[in-house]
Structures are given as structure tokens and as C-alpha cells.
N, C-alpha and C positions, 0 to 999 in steps of 0.2 A: 598502421599503413605507412608505407615508405614515403620519403620526401621526393617531391617532384624536382627535376633538375632544370629549374627556370627561376628567374627573378621577377618580383612584382614591382612595378613603378606606378605611382598615382600622382597625377598633376592636379594640384588644388590651389587655384588663386581665390582666396576667401571661400565662400560658400561652406562654412564649417558645419552647419546643420546637416547638409547633404553628405558631407565627408564622414561625420560621426555616424550617421545611419548606414553608410556603406561599410565602414570599418567594423560596426557592430555585426553586420550581416556576414562579413568574412570570418569573424570569430565564431559566431553561432554555427555556421554551416561548415566550418572545418577548413577553410582556405588558409587561414594564418597558420594552422598547424601543419599543413602540407608543404609549405615553402619557407625556407630559412632566411633567404635574402629579400628584404622588403624595404622599399624606400618611398618617401613622399616629397615631392618638390613643392616648396611653398614660397612662390613669389610674393612680395609685399606681405611677408608673414607677420603674424602676431603670436602672442603666448598661447592662444587657444589652439592654434595649428600645431605648435611645437608639443603642447601637452597631449593632444590627440595622437600625434605620431608616436610618442614615447609610450603612452598608455597601451597602445595596441601592438607595440613591438616593431615599429617601423622607424627607420633612420631618417630624420629630417634633412632635407637639403634646401638651405635657406638663401633667399635672395630679398634685398631691400626693395627692389622695384619690380613692377610687373614685367614679364617677359613676353607675354602673348603665348598662343598655343604652340606655334612652331619651335620658337626658342625655348619654351618650357619643356617641352618633350625632348628637345636636343640636349639641353643641359641635364635633364633627368637621365637619359640614356648614357650619356657620357660618364656618369658616376656609377653606373651599373655594370656588373661583370659581363664579359663576353658570353654569347650563347643566346638562348631564347628569352625574350623579354615579354611579359604580360603587362601591357600598357593600359592604364585605366584613367578616367576623369573622376572627379569626386562624387558624381551622382549616378554610380552604377552598382546598386546593391546586388549581391548574390542571392539567387532564388532557387538554387538546387543544393541538395544535401552533400555531405562530404564524399559519399561513394561515387555519386554522379559527377561531382566536381572533379574528383581525382580521374575518373575514367575518361572524361572529355578532354581534360587537359593533357593527360598522358597520350591520348590518341592525337591531339592537336600537335604536340611536339613532333611525333613521328611524321605527320603529314607536312609540317613546316620544312623539314629537311629532305623531302622528296623533290622530285625534279620541277624547277621553274615556279615555285610557290612564292608569292609576294608577301602575303599575310594570311593568318587564320582569324576569322571573326568569331567571337564568342558571345555576342549579344543575342539573347534568346529570340529565335524565330517565331515562335508561337506567342510570346509575351515580351515584345521589344520595348514596351514602355512608351511614354510620350515625351515630346513629339516624335512622330515617325511618318513623315509626308510622302515617302517613296511609294507606299502601298497604293495611295490614292492616285499618284502620278501614273504608275503601272496600269492600273484598272482603266484609266482614261484611254489608253491605247490598246489594251489586251483583254478587255472583258467580253469580247465576242458579240458586241452590240453593233448596230448600224453606224452610230456615231464614232465608236472606236476604230471601226474599219475605215471611215473617212479620214480620221486623223492619221492613221497608219499610211494611207495613201498620200496625204498632203505632206506629212513630216516623216518619211521612213527612217531617216537617220536618228531622229529623236527616239522613235519607237524601238530601234535597235538597241540604243543605249540604255533602255530600261528593262531589257530582257532579263538581266541578272536579278532584278528585284522579284522575279517570279518565285524564287526559292523562299521567300517570305509569304507568298500568297497560295501557291499550288502544292498539293500533295506530292505530285510526282513531276516537277518542273522539267526534269531532264527528258521526259517524253514529249513535251511540247516544244522544247527548244534544244534538241539534241546536238546541234552544231556548236553550241556554246556552254552547255551545262551537262555534267556527268555525275552520276551518283557514285560515291565511293563505298562507304560501309557504315553501319550503325548511325545512319541518319545524316551523315556528312556529304556535303556536295562540293564539287569543284566547278568554279565558274570563271570564264575568261575575262581578262581585264578590259576586253573590247566591249563588254556589255555591263560592267560594274565598276563604279568608281572606287578610289581609295576611301577607307573610312578610319577615323581616329578612335572610334568607340569600341572599347573592350577587344583589343586585338593582341595576337601573338605574332612577334616579329623576331627576326635574327638581328642582334645588335649592329653588326658590321654592315649588313645590307640596308637596315634602317638609316644609319648615319651616312654611309658613303653613297648611297644611291637615292633613297627617297628624300632624306633632309636636304642633300646637296642639290637635287633637282628643284625642290620647292624654293630653296633659297635663291636659286638662279632664275626663277620665273617671276615675271612682273605681272601683278593684276591690280586693277583699280578697287577691287573688293577686298575689304579686310574685316577683321573682328576686333572692334575696339582699337583700330588703328595698326593692328599686327597681322601677320601672315598666320594661316591656320593649317597648312599642308593640304587639306581637303580642296580648298578653293584652287590652290596653285596646281594640283595635279588632275583637276578636271579639264583635261585638254587632250588633243590628238596624240601627244608623245605617250601618254599613259596607255591609251588604247592600242597604239601601235606596238607596244612591248609584247602583247599577247601572253603576259604572265597569268598564272592561275591564282585565284582567290579561293581558299577553302572556307566554307561555311559550316560550322559545327551546329548541332541542334540548339546549343546555346545555354549559358548559365547565368548571365547578367541581364538585368532589365535597366531601363532609364527611369530614374525617379528624382526629380529636383525638388528640394525642400527649401523654400525661401530663396535666397540669393544663390544662384548657381556659381557665380564667380566669372563666368564668361558666357 
């Protein structure tokens, strides 16, 4: 099977049990074999992180201090080649086989470079792992009960912003929300950024767009909310600016789940 024209970058601040589990899944399910350029960013690193990186064929990018999520992904992306970047955190094991992984990633690269696409999400829609609070939030407004109807009436803008989550809930979400969601092919959907926030988890992005637009905007945004005192991109982009761009987010059927073992790292 031919190599995929993308680079893999993993951000791992501690959480080495999760990292080892994920790396093992990438080896067993063929991802490591499909990609030549592979990197792990290790803020506040120790020898275990360096050992795991080299054991599984990843180039370690080392920092003595914690960088936080935003700066961690920024420094990681800066060290990676131009083009499509598969960005992962340390607790995202691969749950599909090599053939399925190749097909979804190959299709994702094509979609990424079609018109107006901000990111492709590759977290498995049917098995996203835990925690995944968005589904419960969506159902509170869109489960067709009397109470959800009341909530939509009282908070219509909140209800609208949750529409994109229907892709994780409904079999044919484009039929229920045709103004914001369209079906592409092979189980892929396109969703407007008006109704779905930016996500850091298991995403395919273009390096220049990610650094020059997404990271830059997050850096220039103030929020009192942080993760361990650092910016994390998702918080900063959850604002009207993001929704007004009307970019498209492509959601693949998904090949990664979320599984945290012991200390996640952040």
C-alpha cells in the first residue's frame, strides 16, 4: 500500500501510558506504515517519552517546560513539513484497520483541499470515546420532546450552535438540518462553522492555514478560561468570529477514539 502524502504530529505532555497505547494501535493497525514523516512534541519531557518516540519511529520535539495546548500544537506544526498535517493528542488510539485507515485519510486529504474547508475531523462518530458531552447537549435541544422544544424557543441561538453535533447522533443529519449540513460521499459530511466549533482532537489541517489563521486568531483572542493556565485553541475560537467565517468542517466516519489511561497530561 502506498504512502499517504501527510505528516503525523502528536502532542503529549506526560500521559505516557496513553501515548504508548495510542502508538501501539498505530503500529498494529498500519498507520505508522502509511506515513513517513512522524513527530511527537514532548513539553516537559522525560526519557520515557523520548524512548517511546524512537521505539515507534517518531521524531521527538523536546521542550523543558510545559507549553500548553495552543503553543504545543503551534511548535509542533512549525517543525512539520508544509501540506496536510494529522494532529493528534496522546490519548487517541486508532480503531480501524490499515485499509480503512488508508481510505479515510486519502479521502480526507482530497476534501481538505476542496473549497473553504477549515479542518477534517477523524474522531470516530459511532465510537468517539469518553468524555463526549456534545451528544447530551444536542439531545437537550433536538430530541423532539416537549422540553427540548421549550429550550429551543427560549434559547434559539444556543440550539442553532448545536446543530452540527447531529452528525454524531443522526443517521441522516443532512435531512434534518439541510441548511447547514450536506452529505458528501462514503459517509463523509460537510458542516458549516456556523453550527460546529473548532476541535483539536484527531484533525487534518493544512499547515499554513493552521498557523497563519487558526493559531494567529487564537493567540490574539483573550479569554478568562484556560487549561492549566494556558490557551487551548478550542476555547478561544468559540466565538462569533468563527461562526461568521462560514467555513466548512468535514467529518469523516472516523478512525480514532478517545481513551485516557491514567494521567492524560492535560
